[in-house]
PQR file of N, CA, C, O and H, with PARSE charges and radii, in Angstrom:
ATOM      1  N   MET A   1       8.409  -5.845   1.852 -0.4000 1.5000
ATOM      2  CA  MET A   1       7.999  -4.575   2.399 -0.0000 2.0000
ATOM      3  C   MET A   1       8.576  -3.462   1.525  0.5500 1.7000
ATOM      4  O   MET A   1       9.728  -3.532   1.097 -0.5500 1.4000
ATOM      5  N   VAL A   2       7.782  -2.457   1.271 -0.4000 1.5000
ATOM      6  CA  VAL A   2       8.207  -1.311   0.483 -0.0000 2.0000
ATOM      7  C   VAL A   2       8.335  -0.121   1.425  0.5500 1.7000
ATOM      8  O   VAL A   2       7.331   0.461   1.835 -0.5500 1.4000
ATOM      9  H   VAL A   2       6.846  -2.400   1.619  0.4000 1.0000
ATOM     10  N   SER A   3       9.565   0.240   1.767 -0.4000 1.5000
ATOM     11  CA  SER A   3       9.728   1.355   2.699 -0.0000 2.0000
ATOM     12  C   SER A   3       9.959   2.678   1.985  0.5500 1.7000
ATOM     13  O   SER A   3       9.567   3.723   2.504 -0.5500 1.4000
ATOM     14  H   SER A   3      10.381  -0.233   1.433  0.4000 1.0000
ATOM     15  N   ASN A   4      10.582   2.668   0.815 -0.4000 1.5000
ATOM     16  CA  ASN A   4      10.851   3.894   0.068 -0.0000 2.0000
ATOM     17  C   ASN A   4      10.375   3.760  -1.374  0.5500 1.7000
ATOM     18  O   ASN A   4      11.195   3.715  -2.290 -0.5500 1.4000
ATOM     19  H   ASN A   4      10.901   1.819   0.394  0.4000 1.0000
ATOM     20  N   PRO A   5       9.065   3.696  -1.588 -0.5600 1.5000
ATOM     21  CA  PRO A   5       8.572   3.546  -2.960  0.2800 2.0000
ATOM     22  C   PRO A   5       8.604   4.866  -3.720  0.5500 1.7000
ATOM     23  O   PRO A   5       8.727   5.936  -3.123 -0.5500 1.4000
ATOM     24  N   LYS A   6       8.495   4.780  -5.005 -0.4000 1.5000
ATOM     25  CA  LYS A   6       8.392   5.966  -5.855 -0.0000 2.0000
ATOM     26  C   LYS A   6       6.921   6.131  -6.243  0.5500 1.7000
ATOM     27  O   LYS A   6       6.214   5.136  -6.400 -0.5500 1.4000
ATOM     28  H   LYS A   6       8.395   3.911  -5.489  0.4000 1.0000
ATOM     29  N   PRO A   7       6.454   7.365  -6.398 -0.5600 1.5000
ATOM     30  CA  PRO A   7       5.072   7.564  -6.846  0.2800 2.0000
ATOM     31  C   PRO A   7       4.836   6.862  -8.179  0.5500 1.7000
ATOM     32  O   PRO A   7       5.652   6.959  -9.096 -0.5500 1.4000
ATOM     33  N   GLY A   8       3.717   6.158  -8.275 -0.4000 1.5000
ATOM     34  CA  GLY A   8       3.379   5.400  -9.467 -0.0000 2.0000
ATOM     35  C   GLY A   8       3.760   3.934  -9.387  0.5500 1.7000
ATOM     36  O   GLY A   8       3.387   3.149 -10.260 -0.5500 1.4000
ATOM     37  H   GLY A   8       3.055   6.079  -7.531  0.4000 1.0000
ATOM     38  N   ALA A   9       4.505   3.548  -8.344 -0.4000 1.5000
ATOM     39  CA  ALA A   9       4.913   2.149  -8.180 -0.0000 2.0000
ATOM     40  C   ALA A   9       3.712   1.292  -7.769  0.5500 1.7000
ATOM     41  O   ALA A   9       2.865   1.724  -6.987 -0.5500 1.4000
ATOM     42  H   ALA A   9       4.808   4.185  -7.635  0.4000 1.0000
ATOM     43  N   ALA A  10       3.657   0.082  -8.305 -0.4000 1.5000
ATOM     44  CA  ALA A  10       2.591  -0.853  -7.945 -0.0000 2.0000
ATOM     45  C   ALA A  10       2.926  -1.530  -6.623  0.5500 1.7000
ATOM     46  O   ALA A  10       4.086  -1.850  -6.362 -0.5500 1.4000
ATOM     47  H   ALA A  10       4.346  -0.268  -8.940  0.4000 1.0000
ATOM     48  N   CYS A  11       1.912  -1.749  -5.790 -0.4000 1.5000
ATOM     49  CA  CYS A  11       2.118  -2.409  -4.509 -0.0000 2.0000
ATOM     50  C   CYS A  11       0.853  -3.159  -4.105  0.5500 1.7000
ATOM     51  O   CYS A  11      -0.241  -2.887  -4.602 -0.5500 1.4000
ATOM     52  H   CYS A  11       0.969  -1.489  -6.002  0.4000 1.0000
ATOM     53  N   LYS A  12       1.032  -4.100  -3.200 -0.4000 1.5000
ATOM     54  CA  LYS A  12      -0.081  -4.882  -2.672 -0.0000 2.0000
ATOM     55  C   LYS A  12      -0.156  -4.641  -1.172  0.5500 1.7000
ATOM     56  O   LYS A  12       0.869  -4.616  -0.491 -0.5500 1.4000
ATOM     57  H   LYS A  12       1.920  -4.320  -2.796  0.4000 1.0000
ATOM     58  N   VAL A  13      -1.360  -4.466  -0.660 -0.4000 1.5000
ATOM     59  CA  VAL A  13      -1.570  -4.272   0.774 -0.0000 2.0000
ATOM     60  C   VAL A  13      -1.638  -5.652   1.421  0.5500 1.7000
ATOM     61  O   VAL A  13      -2.402  -6.513   0.983 -0.5500 1.4000
ATOM     62  H   VAL A  13      -2.193  -4.487  -1.213  0.4000 1.0000
ATOM     63  N   TRP A  14      -0.835  -5.858   2.467 -0.4000 1.5000
ATOM     64  CA  TRP A  14      -0.734  -7.167   3.094 -0.0000 2.0000
ATOM     65  C   TRP A  14      -0.691  -7.023   4.601  0.5500 1.7000
ATOM     66  O   TRP A  14       0.132  -6.277   5.133 -0.5500 1.4000
ATOM     67  H   TRP A  14      -0.215  -5.159   2.823  0.4000 1.0000
ATOM     68  N   TYR A  15      -1.578  -7.736   5.301 -0.4000 1.5000
ATOM     69  CA  TYR A  15      -1.627  -7.696   6.763 -0.0000 2.0000
ATOM     70  C   TYR A  15      -1.300  -9.072   7.337  0.5500 1.7000
ATOM     71  O   TYR A  15      -1.372 -10.076   6.629 -0.5500 1.4000
ATOM     72  H   TYR A  15      -2.246  -8.341   4.869  0.4000 1.0000
ATOM     73  N   CYS A  16      -0.940  -9.116   8.625 -0.4000 1.5000
ATOM     74  CA  CYS A  16      -0.630 -10.390   9.279 -0.0000 2.0000
ATOM     75  C   CYS A  16      -1.911 -11.230   9.422  0.5500 1.7000
ATOM     76  O   CYS A  16      -3.022 -10.717   9.286 -0.5500 1.4000
ATOM     77  H   CYS A  16      -0.881  -8.300   9.200  0.4000 1.0000
ATOM     78  N   THR A  17      -1.736 -12.490   9.691 -0.4000 1.5000
ATOM     79  CA  THR A  17      -2.863 -13.418   9.700 -0.0000 2.0000
ATOM     80  C   THR A  17      -3.924 -13.079  10.741  0.5500 1.7000
ATOM     81  O   THR A  17      -5.100 -13.379  10.535 -0.5500 1.4000
ATOM     82  H   THR A  17      -0.833 -12.906   9.802  0.4000 1.0000
ATOM     83  N   THR A  18      -3.541 -12.466  11.843 -0.4000 1.5000
ATOM     84  CA  THR A  18      -4.522 -12.149  12.885 -0.0000 2.0000
ATOM     85  C   THR A  18      -5.396 -10.954  12.522  0.5500 1.7000
ATOM     86  O   THR A  18      -6.479 -10.803  13.086 -0.5500 1.4000
ATOM     87  H   THR A  18      -2.586 -12.222  12.011  0.4000 1.0000
ATOM     88  N   LEU A  19      -4.956 -10.098  11.595 -0.4000 1.5000
ATOM     89  CA  LEU A  19      -5.712  -8.902  11.232 -0.0000 2.0000
ATOM     90  C   LEU A  19      -6.432  -9.004   9.893  0.5500 1.7000
ATOM     91  O   LEU A  19      -7.276  -8.160   9.593 -0.5500 1.4000
ATOM     92  H   LEU A  19      -4.075 -10.220  11.137  0.4000 1.0000
ATOM     93  N   ARG A  20      -6.130  -9.989   9.099 -0.4000 1.5000
ATOM     94  CA  ARG A  20      -6.655 -10.076   7.731 -0.0000 2.0000
ATOM     95  C   ARG A  20      -8.171 -10.050   7.652  0.5500 1.7000
ATOM     96  O   ARG A  20      -8.730  -9.443   6.739 -0.5500 1.4000
ATOM     97  H   ARG A  20      -5.443 -10.674   9.343  0.4000 1.0000
ATOM     98  N   ASP A  21      -8.835 -10.687   8.579 -0.4000 1.5000
ATOM     99  CA  ASP A  21     -10.299 -10.755   8.539 -0.0000 2.0000
ATOM    100  C   ASP A  21     -10.952  -9.398   8.795  0.5500 1.7000
ATOM    101  O   ASP A  21     -12.097  -9.176   8.401 -0.5500 1.4000
ATOM    102  H   ASP A  21      -8.381 -11.180   9.321  0.4000 1.0000
ATOM    103  N   TYR A  22     -10.229  -8.492   9.451 -0.4000 1.5000
ATOM    104  CA  TYR A  22     -10.785  -7.191   9.809 -0.0000 2.0000
ATOM    105  C   TYR A  22     -10.381  -6.074   8.856  0.5500 1.7000
ATOM    106  O   TYR A  22     -10.921  -4.970   8.935 -0.5500 1.4000
ATOM    107  H   TYR A  22      -9.298  -8.673   9.771  0.4000 1.0000
ATOM    108  N   MET A  23      -9.445  -6.344   7.964 -0.4000 1.5000
ATOM    109  CA  MET A  23      -8.926  -5.312   7.065 -0.0000 2.0000
ATOM    110  C   MET A  23      -9.448  -5.527   5.646  0.5500 1.7000
ATOM    111  O   MET A  23      -9.030  -6.472   4.976 -0.5500 1.4000
ATOM    112  H   MET A  23      -9.007  -7.240   7.900  0.4000 1.0000
ATOM    113  N   PRO A  24     -10.346  -4.675   5.179 -0.5600 1.5000
ATOM    114  CA  PRO A  24     -10.941  -4.876   3.854  0.2800 2.0000
ATOM    115  C   PRO A  24      -9.966  -4.665   2.694  0.5500 1.7000
ATOM    116  O   PRO A  24     -10.254  -5.090   1.576 -0.5500 1.4000
ATOM    117  N   LEU A  25      -8.835  -4.029   2.928 -0.4000 1.5000
ATOM    118  CA  LEU A  25      -7.873  -3.793   1.849 -0.0000 2.0000
ATOM    119  C   LEU A  25      -6.861  -4.921   1.671  0.5500 1.7000
ATOM    120  O   LEU A  25      -6.054  -4.880   0.742 -0.5500 1.4000
ATOM    121  H   LEU A  25      -8.601  -3.684   3.837  0.4000 1.0000
ATOM    122  N   HIS A  26      -6.890  -5.914   2.534 -0.4000 1.5000
ATOM    123  CA  HIS A  26      -5.905  -6.997   2.465 -0.0000 2.0000
ATOM    124  C   HIS A  26      -5.924  -7.677   1.092  0.5500 1.7000
ATOM    125  O   HIS A  26      -6.974  -8.103   0.612 -0.5500 1.4000
ATOM    126  H   HIS A  26      -7.545  -5.947   3.289  0.4000 1.0000
ATOM    127  N   GLY A  27      -4.750  -7.769   0.475 -0.4000 1.5000
ATOM    128  CA  GLY A  27      -4.608  -8.466  -0.801 -0.0000 2.0000
ATOM    129  C   GLY A  27      -4.909  -7.623  -2.026  0.5500 1.7000
ATOM    130  O   GLY A  27      -4.753  -8.105  -3.148 -0.5500 1.4000
ATOM    131  H   GLY A  27      -3.897  -7.422   0.865  0.4000 1.0000
ATOM    132  N   LYS A  28      -5.336  -6.377  -1.850 -0.4000 1.5000
ATOM    133  CA  LYS A  28      -5.663  -5.525  -2.993 -0.0000 2.0000
ATOM    134  C   LYS A  28      -4.401  -4.870  -3.542  0.5500 1.7000
ATOM    135  O   LYS A  28      -3.470  -4.550  -2.802 -0.5500 1.4000
ATOM    136  H   LYS A  28      -5.462  -5.985  -0.938  0.4000 1.0000
ATOM    137  N   ILE A  29      -4.396  -4.679  -4.855 -0.4000 1.5000
ATOM    138  CA  ILE A  29      -3.257  -4.078  -5.534 -0.0000 2.0000
ATOM    139  C   ILE A  29      -3.615  -2.645  -5.912  0.5500 1.7000
ATOM    140  O   ILE A  29      -4.709  -2.373  -6.408 -0.5500 1.4000
ATOM    141  H   ILE A  29      -5.152  -4.939  -5.456  0.4000 1.0000
ATOM    142  N   GLY A  30      -2.675  -1.736  -5.669 -0.4000 1.5000
ATOM    143  CA  GLY A  30      -2.879  -0.337  -5.994 -0.0000 2.0000
ATOM    144  C   GLY A  30      -1.579   0.296  -6.437  0.5500 1.7000
ATOM    145  O   GLY A  30      -0.582  -0.393  -6.651 -0.5500 1.4000
ATOM    146  H   GLY A  30      -1.786  -1.957  -5.267  0.4000 1.0000
ATOM    147  N   LYS A  31      -1.593   1.611  -6.572 -0.4000 1.5000
ATOM    148  CA  LYS A  31      -0.366   2.317  -6.932 -0.0000 2.0000
ATOM    149  C   LYS A  31      -0.130   3.442  -5.946  0.5500 1.7000
ATOM    150  O   LYS A  31      -1.069   4.048  -5.431 -0.5500 1.4000
ATOM    151  H   LYS A  31      -2.403   2.170  -6.398  0.4000 1.0000
ATOM    152  N   VAL A  32       1.138   3.709  -5.692 -0.4000 1.5000
ATOM    153  CA  VAL A  32       1.537   4.733  -4.741 -0.0000 2.0000
ATOM    154  C   VAL A  32       1.287   6.103  -5.351  0.5500 1.7000
ATOM    155  O   VAL A  32       1.715   6.385  -6.470 -0.5500 1.4000
ATOM    156  H   VAL A  32       1.901   3.216  -6.110  0.4000 1.0000
ATOM    157  N   VAL A  33       0.585   6.956  -4.600 -0.4000 1.5000
ATOM    158  CA  VAL A  33       0.287   8.312  -5.059 -0.0000 2.0000
ATOM    159  C   VAL A  33       1.236   9.312  -4.394  0.5500 1.7000
ATOM    160  O   VAL A  33       1.849  10.136  -5.072 -0.5500 1.4000
ATOM    161  H   VAL A  33       0.238   6.727  -3.691  0.4000 1.0000
ATOM    162  N   ARG A  34       1.354   9.237  -3.068 -0.4000 1.5000
ATOM    163  CA  ARG A  34       2.244  10.126  -2.317 -0.0000 2.0000
ATOM    164  C   ARG A  34       3.058   9.298  -1.333  0.5500 1.7000
ATOM    165  O   ARG A  34       2.587   8.298  -0.791 -0.5500 1.4000
ATOM    166  H   ARG A  34       0.856   8.568  -2.517  0.4000 1.0000
ATOM    167  N   VAL A  35       4.293   9.743  -1.118 -0.4000 1.5000
ATOM    168  CA  VAL A  35       5.221   9.022  -0.253 -0.0000 2.0000
ATOM    169  C   VAL A  35       5.524   9.877   0.968  0.5500 1.7000
ATOM    170  O   VAL A  35       5.796  11.072   0.852 -0.5500 1.4000
ATOM    171  H   VAL A  35       4.676  10.555  -1.558  0.4000 1.0000
ATOM    172  N   SER A  36       5.476   9.256   2.131 -0.4000 1.5000
ATOM    173  CA  SER A  36       5.815   9.943   3.367 -0.0000 2.0000
ATOM    174  C   SER A  36       7.303   9.783   3.635  0.5500 1.7000
ATOM    175  O   SER A  36       7.842   8.680   3.539 -0.5500 1.4000
ATOM    176  H   SER A  36       5.256   8.286   2.226  0.4000 1.0000
ATOM    177  N   ARG A  37       7.960  10.873   3.969 -0.4000 1.5000
ATOM    178  CA  ARG A  37       9.395  10.827   4.285 -0.0000 2.0000
ATOM    179  C   ARG A  37       9.652  10.987   5.781  0.5500 1.7000
ATOM    180  O   ARG A  37      10.738  10.669   6.265 -0.5500 1.4000
ATOM    181  H   ARG A  37       7.523  11.768   4.048  0.4000 1.0000
ATOM    182  N   GLY A  38       8.659  11.477   6.507 -0.4000 1.5000
ATOM    183  CA  GLY A  38       8.830  11.687   7.945 -0.0000 2.0000
ATOM    184  C   GLY A  38       8.142  10.592   8.736  0.5500 1.7000
ATOM    185  O   GLY A  38       8.036   9.455   8.277 -0.5500 1.4000
ATOM    186  H   GLY A  38       7.777  11.736   6.113  0.4000 1.0000
ATOM    187  N   LYS A  39       7.679  10.935   9.912 -0.4000 1.5000
ATOM    188  CA  LYS A  39       6.962   9.975  10.738 -0.0000 2.0000
ATOM    189  C   LYS A  39       5.546  10.472  10.909  0.5500 1.7000
ATOM    190  O   LYS A  39       5.383  11.682  11.069 -0.5500 1.4000
ATOM    191  H   LYS A  39       7.765  11.859  10.284  0.4000 1.0000
ATOM    192  N   PRO A  40       4.545   9.690  10.892 -0.5600 1.5000
ATOM    193  CA  PRO A  40       4.553   8.249  10.641  0.2800 2.0000
ATOM    194  C   PRO A  40       4.782   7.956   9.157  0.5500 1.7000
ATOM    195  O   PRO A  40       4.517   8.800   8.301 -0.5500 1.4000
ATOM    196  N   ARG A  41       5.273   6.763   8.864 -0.4000 1.5000
ATOM    197  CA  ARG A  41       5.581   6.361   7.496 -0.0000 2.0000
ATOM    198  C   ARG A  41       4.348   5.737   6.864  0.5500 1.7000
ATOM    199  O   ARG A  41       4.322   4.533   6.610 -0.5500 1.4000
ATOM    200  H   ARG A  41       5.488   6.077   9.559  0.4000 1.0000
ATOM    201  N   ASN A  42       3.343   6.534   6.613 -0.4000 1.5000
ATOM    202  CA  ASN A  42       2.124   6.078   5.947 -0.0000 2.0000
ATOM    203  C   ASN A  42       2.115   6.637   4.534  0.5500 1.7000
ATOM    204  O   ASN A  42       2.100   7.853   4.342 -0.5500 1.4000
ATOM    205  H   ASN A  42       3.364   7.512   6.820  0.4000 1.0000
ATOM    206  N   HIS A  43       2.125   5.750   3.543 -0.4000 1.5000
ATOM    207  CA  HIS A  43       2.108   6.175   2.152 -0.0000 2.0000
ATOM    208  C   HIS A  43       0.673   6.186   1.649  0.5500 1.7000
ATOM    209  O   HIS A  43      -0.145   5.378   2.090 -0.5500 1.4000
ATOM    210  H   HIS A  43       2.138   4.763   3.699  0.4000 1.0000
ATOM    211  N   VAL A  44       0.359   7.095   0.729 -0.4000 1.5000
ATOM    212  CA  VAL A  44      -0.979   7.172   0.152 -0.0000 2.0000
ATOM    213  C   VAL A  44      -1.009   6.270  -1.068  0.5500 1.7000
ATOM    214  O   VAL A  44      -0.209   6.424  -1.990 -0.5500 1.4000
ATOM    215  H   VAL A  44       1.024   7.752   0.371  0.4000 1.0000
ATOM    216  N   VAL A  45      -1.947   5.320  -1.063 -0.4000 1.5000
ATOM    217  CA  VAL A  45      -2.076   4.334  -2.131 -0.0000 2.0000
ATOM    218  C   VAL A  45      -3.474   4.467  -2.743  0.5500 1.7000
ATOM    219  O   VAL A  45      -4.468   4.551  -2.022 -0.5500 1.4000
ATOM    220  H   VAL A  45      -2.597   5.194  -0.313  0.4000 1.0000
ATOM    221  N   GLU A  46      -3.540   4.484  -4.067 -0.4000 1.5000
ATOM    222  CA  GLU A  46      -4.819   4.541  -4.757 -0.0000 2.0000
ATOM    223  C   GLU A  46      -5.246   3.126  -5.116  0.5500 1.7000
ATOM    224  O   GLU A  46      -4.541   2.414  -5.831 -0.5500 1.4000
ATOM    225  H   GLU A  46      -2.733   4.416  -4.652  0.4000 1.0000
ATOM    226  N   ILE A  47      -6.417   2.727  -4.607 -0.4000 1.5000
ATOM    227  CA  ILE A  47      -6.981   1.402  -4.872 -0.0000 2.0000
ATOM    228  C   ILE A  47      -8.413   1.599  -5.329  0.5500 1.7000
ATOM    229  O   ILE A  47      -9.218   2.193  -4.611 -0.5500 1.4000
ATOM    230  H   ILE A  47      -6.989   3.306  -4.026  0.4000 1.0000
ATOM    231  N   ASP A  48      -8.735   1.113  -6.502 -0.4000 1.5000
ATOM    232  CA  ASP A  48     -10.079   1.212  -7.075 -0.0000 2.0000
ATOM    233  C   ASP A  48     -10.606   2.655  -7.082  0.5500 1.7000
ATOM    234  O   ASP A  48     -11.780   2.893  -6.797 -0.5500 1.4000
ATOM    235  H   ASP A  48      -8.081   0.631  -7.085  0.4000 1.0000
ATOM    236  N   GLY A  49      -9.738   3.605  -7.406 -0.4000 1.5000
ATOM    237  CA  GLY A  49     -10.159   5.000  -7.505 -0.0000 2.0000
ATOM    238  C   GLY A  49     -10.218   5.755  -6.190  0.5500 1.7000
ATOM    239  O   GLY A  49     -10.485   6.957  -6.195 -0.5500 1.4000
ATOM    240  H   GLY A  49      -8.784   3.412  -7.638  0.4000 1.0000
ATOM    241  N   GLU A  50      -9.982   5.103  -5.076 -0.4000 1.5000
ATOM    242  CA  GLU A  50      -9.983   5.732  -3.753 -0.0000 2.0000
ATOM    243  C   GLU A  50      -8.549   5.804  -3.227  0.5500 1.7000
ATOM    244  O   GLU A  50      -7.723   4.949  -3.548 -0.5500 1.4000
ATOM    245  H   GLU A  50      -9.765   4.127  -5.072  0.4000 1.0000
ATOM    246  N   GLU A  51      -8.262   6.814  -2.428 -0.4000 1.5000
ATOM    247  CA  GLU A  51      -6.939   6.963  -1.830 -0.0000 2.0000
ATOM    248  C   GLU A  51      -6.984   6.567  -0.360  0.5500 1.7000
ATOM    249  O   GLU A  51      -7.882   6.970   0.379 -0.5500 1.4000
ATOM    250  H   GLU A  51      -8.933   7.508  -2.168  0.4000 1.0000
ATOM    251  N   TYR A  52      -5.996   5.767   0.054 -0.4000 1.5000
ATOM    252  CA  TYR A  52      -5.909   5.277   1.429 -0.0000 2.0000
ATOM    253  C   TYR A  52      -4.499   5.511   1.956  0.5500 1.7000
ATOM    254  O   TYR A  52      -3.528   5.404   1.208 -0.5500 1.4000
ATOM    255  H   TYR A  52      -5.265   5.440  -0.546  0.4000 1.0000
ATOM    256  N   ALA A  53      -4.385   5.832   3.246 -0.4000 1.5000
ATOM    257  CA  ALA A  53      -3.092   5.920   3.908 -0.0000 2.0000
ATOM    258  C   ALA A  53      -2.782   4.546   4.482  0.5500 1.7000
ATOM    259  O   ALA A  53      -3.525   4.025   5.314 -0.5500 1.4000
ATOM    260  H   ALA A  53      -5.174   5.919   3.854  0.4000 1.0000
ATOM    261  N   VAL A  54      -1.672   3.964   4.025 -0.4000 1.5000
ATOM    262  CA  VAL A  54      -1.303   2.608   4.427 -0.0000 2.0000
ATOM    263  C   VAL A  54       0.097   2.649   5.048  0.5500 1.7000
ATOM    264  O   VAL A  54       1.001   3.235   4.452 -0.5500 1.4000
ATOM    265  H   VAL A  54      -1.069   4.387   3.349  0.4000 1.0000
ATOM    266  N   PRO A  55       0.308   2.045   6.228 -0.5600 1.5000
ATOM    267  CA  PRO A  55       1.640   1.994   6.820  0.2800 2.0000
ATOM    268  C   PRO A  55       2.621   1.270   5.897  0.5500 1.7000
ATOM    269  O   PRO A  55       2.258   0.293   5.242 -0.5500 1.4000
ATOM    270  N   TYR A  56       3.864   1.751   5.848 -0.4000 1.5000
ATOM    271  CA  TYR A  56       4.837   1.187   4.921 -0.0000 2.0000
ATOM    272  C   TYR A  56       5.114  -0.293   5.179  0.5500 1.7000
ATOM    273  O   TYR A  56       5.489  -1.015   4.255 -0.5500 1.4000
ATOM    274  H   TYR A  56       4.159   2.545   6.380  0.4000 1.0000
ATOM    275  N   GLY A  57       4.940  -0.746   6.380 -0.4000 1.5000
ATOM    276  CA  GLY A  57       5.169  -2.153   6.697 -0.0000 2.0000
ATOM    277  C   GLY A  57       4.109  -3.083   6.137  0.5500 1.7000
ATOM    278  O   GLY A  57       4.292  -4.300   6.135 -0.5500 1.4000
ATOM    279  H   GLY A  57       4.635  -0.160   7.131  0.4000 1.0000
ATOM    280  N   ASN A  58       3.004  -2.527   5.661 -0.4000 1.5000
ATOM    281  CA  ASN A  58       1.922  -3.333   5.111 -0.0000 2.0000
ATOM    282  C   ASN A  58       1.876  -3.274   3.587  0.5500 1.7000
ATOM    283  O   ASN A  58       0.859  -3.625   2.988 -0.5500 1.4000
ATOM    284  H   ASN A  58       2.856  -1.538   5.663  0.4000 1.0000
ATOM    285  N   LEU A  59       2.945  -2.841   2.961 -0.4000 1.5000
ATOM    286  CA  LEU A  59       3.005  -2.778   1.501 -0.0000 2.0000
ATOM    287  C   LEU A  59       4.039  -3.765   0.973  0.5500 1.7000
ATOM    288  O   LEU A  59       5.158  -3.849   1.480 -0.5500 1.4000
ATOM    289  H   LEU A  59       3.771  -2.555   3.447  0.4000 1.0000
ATOM    290  N   ILE A  60       3.644  -4.503  -0.048 -0.4000 1.5000
ATOM    291  CA  ILE A  60       4.533  -5.453  -0.715 -0.0000 2.0000
ATOM    292  C   ILE A  60       4.658  -5.024  -2.160  0.5500 1.7000
ATOM    293  O   ILE A  60       3.663  -4.682  -2.799 -0.5500 1.4000
ATOM    294  H   ILE A  60       2.735  -4.435  -0.460  0.4000 1.0000
ATOM    295  N   GLU A  61       5.867  -5.039  -2.676 -0.4000 1.5000
ATOM    296  CA  GLU A  61       6.113  -4.640  -4.062 -0.0000 2.0000
ATOM    297  C   GLU A  61       5.613  -5.723  -5.020  0.5500 1.7000
ATOM    298  O   GLU A  61       5.853  -6.911  -4.802 -0.5500 1.4000
ATOM    299  H   GLU A  61       6.675  -5.317  -2.157  0.4000 1.0000
ATOM    300  N   VAL A  62       4.929  -5.312  -6.063 -0.4000 1.5000
ATOM    301  CA  VAL A  62       4.496  -6.229  -7.128 -0.0000 2.0000
ATOM    302  C   VAL A  62       4.964  -5.678  -8.455  0.5500 1.7000
ATOM    303  O   VAL A  62       5.191  -4.475  -8.588 -0.5500 1.4000
ATOM    304  H   VAL A  62       4.735  -4.347  -6.240  0.4000 1.0000
ATOM    305  N   GLU A  63       5.110  -6.550  -9.437 -0.4000 1.5000
ATOM    306  CA  GLU A  63       5.614  -6.120 -10.737 -0.0000 2.0000
ATOM    307  C   GLU A  63       4.512  -5.562 -11.623  0.5500 1.7000
ATOM    308  O   GLU A  63       4.753  -4.655 -12.420 -0.5500 1.4000
ATOM    309  H   GLU A  63       4.926  -7.526  -9.329  0.4000 1.0000
ATOM    310  N   GLU A  64       3.309  -6.096 -11.489 -0.4000 1.5000
ATOM    311  CA  GLU A  64       2.220  -5.705 -12.384 -0.0000 2.0000
ATOM    312  C   GLU A  64       1.443  -4.533 -11.802  0.5500 1.7000
ATOM    313  O   GLU A  64       0.936  -4.614 -10.684 -0.5500 1.4000
ATOM    314  H   GLU A  64       3.113  -6.833 -10.841  0.4000 1.0000
ATOM    315  N   ALA A  65       1.349  -3.452 -12.553 -0.4000 1.5000
ATOM    316  CA  ALA A  65       0.625  -2.276 -12.108 -0.0000 2.0000
ATOM    317  C   ALA A  65      -0.872  -2.468 -12.280  0.5500 1.7000
ATOM    318  O   ALA A  65      -1.297  -3.170 -13.197 -0.5500 1.4000
ATOM    319  H   ALA A  65       1.761  -3.386 -13.461  0.4000 1.0000
ATOM    320  N   PRO A  66      -1.687  -1.857 -11.415 -0.5600 1.5000
ATOM    321  CA  PRO A  66      -3.145  -1.947 -11.575  0.2800 2.0000
ATOM    322  C   PRO A  66      -3.619  -1.187 -12.806  0.5500 1.7000
ATOM    323  O   PRO A  66      -2.958  -0.254 -13.261 -0.5500 1.4000
ATOM    324  N   LYS A  67      -4.744  -1.584 -13.330 -0.4000 1.5000
ATOM    325  CA  LYS A  67      -5.294  -0.953 -14.535 -0.0000 2.0000
ATOM    326  C   LYS A  67      -6.210   0.176 -14.189  0.5500 1.7000
ATOM    327  O   LYS A  67      -6.761   0.820 -15.082 -0.5500 1.4000
ATOM    328  H   LYS A  67      -5.281  -2.342 -12.960  0.4000 1.0000
TER
END
């Protein structure tokens, strides 16, 4: 889980097994654009040129940045 990422950090969106079939972003790799410091802790992640607000509990750190 990535709770305090830095802008530009690579991350993967990951959901629990019961929600994976309903979440189209599951397993996609993106980069952090904006970080939330207050509540709710939803970080803005850019995936395939689009920006999405993703809860911090659904982000996993990866080493390889998206292209």
